[in-house]
Residue frames relative to the residue before (quaternion, step in Angstrom):
aa qw qx qy qz dx dy dz
M 1.0000 0.0000 0.0000 0.0000 0.00 0.00 0.00
T 0.4856 -0.6832 0.4702 0.2762 3.56 -0.91 0.94
K 0.3666 -0.7361 0.5342 0.1958 3.55 -0.91 0.98
R 0.3016 -0.7592 0.5613 0.1325 3.53 -1.13 0.82
V 0.0730 -0.7995 0.5962 0.0008 3.56 -0.90 0.99
L 0.2017 -0.7414 0.6313 0.1052 3.54 -0.95 1.00
V 0.1272 -0.7876 0.6008 0.0499 3.58 -0.77 1.06
V 0.1045 -0.7781 0.6189 0.0230 3.56 -0.71 1.15
E 0.2633 0.7553 -0.5316 0.2784 3.56 -0.23 1.33
D 0.3327 -0.7812 0.4956 0.1829 3.59 -0.65 1.09
N 0.6346 0.5159 -0.3385 0.4652 3.60 1.15 -0.48
E 0.4468 -0.7435 0.4336 0.2441 3.55 -0.49 1.23
L 0.6601 0.5062 -0.3175 0.4552 3.61 0.97 -0.81
N 0.6562 0.4923 -0.3105 0.4803 3.59 0.96 -0.83
L 0.6269 0.5388 -0.3331 0.4536 3.58 0.99 -0.84
K 0.6659 0.4905 -0.2951 0.4784 3.58 0.91 -0.92
L 0.6440 0.5270 -0.3214 0.4519 3.59 0.92 -0.89
F 0.6895 0.4801 -0.2896 0.4585 3.59 0.78 -1.01
C 0.6875 0.4786 -0.2902 0.4627 3.60 0.86 -0.93
D 0.6453 0.5086 -0.3252 0.4683 3.61 0.95 -0.81
L 0.6520 0.5159 -0.3086 0.4620 3.58 0.96 -0.86
L 0.6665 0.4953 -0.2963 0.4718 3.57 0.93 -0.90
R 0.6628 0.4983 -0.3079 0.4665 3.59 0.93 -0.86
A 0.6246 0.5391 -0.3342 0.4556 3.60 1.06 -0.74
H 0.7087 0.3907 -0.2370 0.5375 3.58 1.24 -0.49
E 0.5717 -0.6755 0.3201 0.3381 3.55 1.29 0.63
Y 0.4103 0.6377 -0.5249 0.3867 3.56 1.04 0.85
V 0.3826 -0.6391 0.5999 0.2920 3.54 -1.26 0.47
C 0.0588 -0.8336 0.5483 -0.0309 3.56 -0.65 1.11
E 0.0390 -0.7554 0.6531 0.0369 3.52 -1.14 0.73
G 0.2456 -0.7933 0.5462 0.1096 3.56 -0.94 0.93
V 0.1130 -0.7536 0.6452 0.0553 3.52 -1.21 0.71
R 0.2370 -0.7983 0.5399 0.1232 3.58 -0.63 1.11
D 0.7427 0.3326 -0.1969 0.5468 3.59 1.11 -0.59
G 0.4310 -0.7438 0.4565 0.2295 3.55 -0.49 1.22
R 0.5762 0.6018 -0.3784 0.4033 3.58 1.16 -0.50
E 0.6852 0.4605 -0.2727 0.4941 3.60 1.26 -0.36
A 0.4608 0.7520 -0.4072 0.2374 3.58 1.27 -0.33
V 0.6897 0.4831 -0.3054 0.4446 3.60 0.79 -0.93
T 0.6496 0.5067 -0.3118 0.4733 3.59 0.95 -0.85
R 0.6674 0.4914 -0.3016 0.4713 3.59 0.93 -0.87
A 0.6162 0.5380 -0.3488 0.4575 3.58 1.05 -0.70
R 0.6484 0.5065 -0.3204 0.4694 3.59 0.96 -0.80
D 0.7053 0.4753 -0.2634 0.4552 3.59 0.90 -0.93
F 0.7402 0.4370 -0.2133 0.4643 3.59 0.95 -0.95
A 0.1733 -0.8252 0.5133 0.1596 3.61 1.19 -0.57
P 0.0763 0.8439 -0.5273 0.0631 3.61 0.65 1.08
D 0.4689 -0.6324 0.5398 0.2981 3.51 -1.38 0.35
L 0.7742 0.0824 -0.0258 0.6271 3.57 1.32 -0.41
I 0.1602 -0.7432 0.6387 0.1186 3.54 -1.21 0.63
V 0.1829 -0.7335 0.6467 0.1010 3.55 -0.90 1.03
M 0.0672 -0.8507 0.5190 -0.0487 3.56 -0.46 1.27
D 0.3080 -0.6942 0.6233 0.1864 3.54 -0.82 1.06
I 0.3800 -0.7421 0.5042 0.2248 3.59 -0.99 0.73
Q 0.7688 0.3328 -0.1746 0.5173 3.57 0.87 -0.93
M 0.2252 0.7602 -0.5678 0.2214 3.56 -0.20 1.36
P 0.5317 -0.5995 0.4704 0.3698 3.59 -1.20 0.38
H 0.7841 0.3633 -0.2734 0.4224 3.56 -1.34 0.32
V 0.7736 -0.1376 0.1245 0.6058 3.60 0.77 -1.02
T 0.3917 -0.7313 0.5019 0.2447 3.59 -0.87 0.88
G 0.6081 -0.5417 0.4368 0.3820 3.51 -1.25 0.41
Y 0.5801 0.5773 -0.3638 0.4447 3.56 1.12 -0.67
D 0.6821 0.4740 -0.2853 0.4781 3.60 0.87 -0.94
L 0.6395 0.5220 -0.3245 0.4618 3.59 1.05 -0.73
I 0.6127 0.5341 -0.3524 0.4639 3.58 1.02 -0.74
L 0.6458 0.5137 -0.3197 0.4658 3.58 0.92 -0.88
E 0.6716 0.5005 -0.2939 0.4606 3.58 0.94 -0.90
L 0.6596 0.5054 -0.3073 0.4639 3.60 0.93 -0.87
K 0.6976 0.4702 -0.2728 0.4667 3.58 0.93 -0.86
A 0.6373 0.5071 -0.3281 0.4786 3.60 1.22 -0.35
D 0.6161 0.5480 -0.3319 0.4583 3.58 1.28 -0.34
E 0.4781 -0.7124 0.4404 0.2645 3.58 -0.63 1.15
T 0.6830 0.4963 -0.2792 0.4575 3.59 1.01 -0.81
L 0.7839 0.3790 -0.1614 0.4645 3.59 0.99 -0.85
R 0.5100 0.7142 -0.4008 0.2632 3.60 1.15 -0.48
G 0.6680 0.5247 -0.3086 0.4281 3.60 1.11 -0.53
I 0.5408 0.6151 -0.4069 0.4045 3.60 1.25 -0.18
P 0.3922 -0.7115 0.5198 0.2642 3.62 -0.72 0.96
I 0.1904 -0.7706 0.6019 0.0873 3.54 -1.14 0.76
M 0.1659 -0.7600 0.6241 0.0731 3.51 -0.94 1.02
A 0.2358 -0.7779 0.5698 0.1209 3.57 -0.50 1.19
V 0.0652 -0.7632 0.6428 0.0083 3.54 -0.97 0.97
T 0.1824 0.8245 -0.5038 0.1822 3.56 -0.46 1.16
A 0.4952 -0.6248 0.5150 0.3149 3.50 -1.30 0.43
Y 0.4901 0.6151 -0.4472 0.4260 3.59 1.24 -0.21
S 0.0268 -0.8448 0.5344 0.0036 3.57 -0.79 0.85
G 0.4723 0.6812 -0.4490 0.3337 3.60 1.19 0.12
R 0.6074 -0.5722 0.4094 0.3688 3.57 -1.14 0.65
D 0.6360 0.5288 -0.3367 0.4500 3.59 1.00 -0.78
D 0.6223 0.5385 -0.3379 0.4567 3.59 1.06 -0.75
E 0.6675 0.4960 -0.3071 0.4627 3.57 0.87 -0.92
D 0.6529 0.5176 -0.3187 0.4520 3.59 0.90 -0.87
R 0.6619 0.5125 -0.2954 0.4604 3.58 0.97 -0.92
I 0.6749 0.4933 -0.2850 0.4690 3.58 0.96 -0.91
R 0.6522 0.4901 -0.3127 0.4864 3.59 1.00 -0.77
A 0.6364 0.5305 -0.3267 0.4548 3.60 1.02 -0.79
A 0.6244 0.5384 -0.3342 0.4567 3.59 1.14 -0.60
G 0.6852 -0.4955 0.2855 0.4510 3.58 1.19 -0.44
A 0.4520 0.6781 -0.4711 0.3375 3.61 1.21 0.05
S 0.3902 -0.7316 0.5182 0.2099 3.56 -0.96 0.90
A 0.7904 0.0600 -0.0114 0.6096 3.57 1.20 -0.55
Y 0.1954 -0.7651 0.6100 0.0668 3.53 -1.28 0.56
V 0.0188 0.7836 -0.6189 0.0504 3.58 -0.72 1.11
S 0.2651 -0.7864 0.5365 0.1529 3.56 -0.74 1.03
K 0.4187 -0.6739 0.5570 0.2453 3.53 -1.24 0.67
P 0.5120 -0.1936 -0.8367 0.0200 1.54 -2.10 1.31
I 0.4443 -0.7287 0.4643 0.2365 3.54 -0.96 0.90
S 0.3630 -0.6229 0.6358 0.2757 3.48 -1.37 0.39
L 0.4689 -0.6981 0.4577 0.2886 3.59 -0.69 1.04
A 0.6498 0.5096 -0.3227 0.4624 3.59 0.97 -0.80
R 0.6672 0.4884 -0.3115 0.4683 3.60 0.91 -0.84
F 0.6010 0.5642 -0.3450 0.4489 3.56 1.05 -0.80
M 0.7233 0.4359 -0.2499 0.4737 3.58 0.78 -1.06
D 0.6056 0.5374 -0.3590 0.4643 3.61 1.06 -0.63
T 0.6585 0.5004 -0.3050 0.4722 3.58 0.98 -0.84
V 0.6237 0.5273 -0.3312 0.4725 3.59 0.96 -0.85
G 0.6862 0.5031 -0.2825 0.4430 3.57 0.82 -1.02
G 0.6692 0.5060 -0.2929 0.4586 3.56 1.09 -0.67
L 0.6995 0.4779 -0.2585 0.4642 3.57 1.22 -0.43
V 0.7549 0.3793 -0.2260 0.4850 3.62 1.09 -0.54
C-alpha cells in the first residue's frame, strides 16, 4: 500500500523539492504552506508521516508538533522535523515535543529519503 506524507513547509521551493522527491519514490504527498492549516489537513489527509518545517510564520513547527501529539487521533503519526536550526539544544527540544526524527537544512537528499523510509 502506498504511504502518504504530509509536508508542512512555508518555503515554496523546499515544499516543491520535498514533494517531488517523495513522489519520485512513489509516496503520495500533499503539501501545506501555511502551518495554521496543518492540523486540519492532517485529519483530512490521514498521512503515514508528517514532514514538518520548524521555522514558519504564524505558527512554529514546534508548536504544531505539540498540538499534533496532544490530539488523540493524530498523536501516533511520526513527525520528521526539518529545520535550519542546528544546535543540539534545538534538536533535543524538538524531539522532546514529539518529533521522531530531526534533519537539518540544507538537507542531503539521500539522508532525507533514508529518514523517511525509516519512519513509515
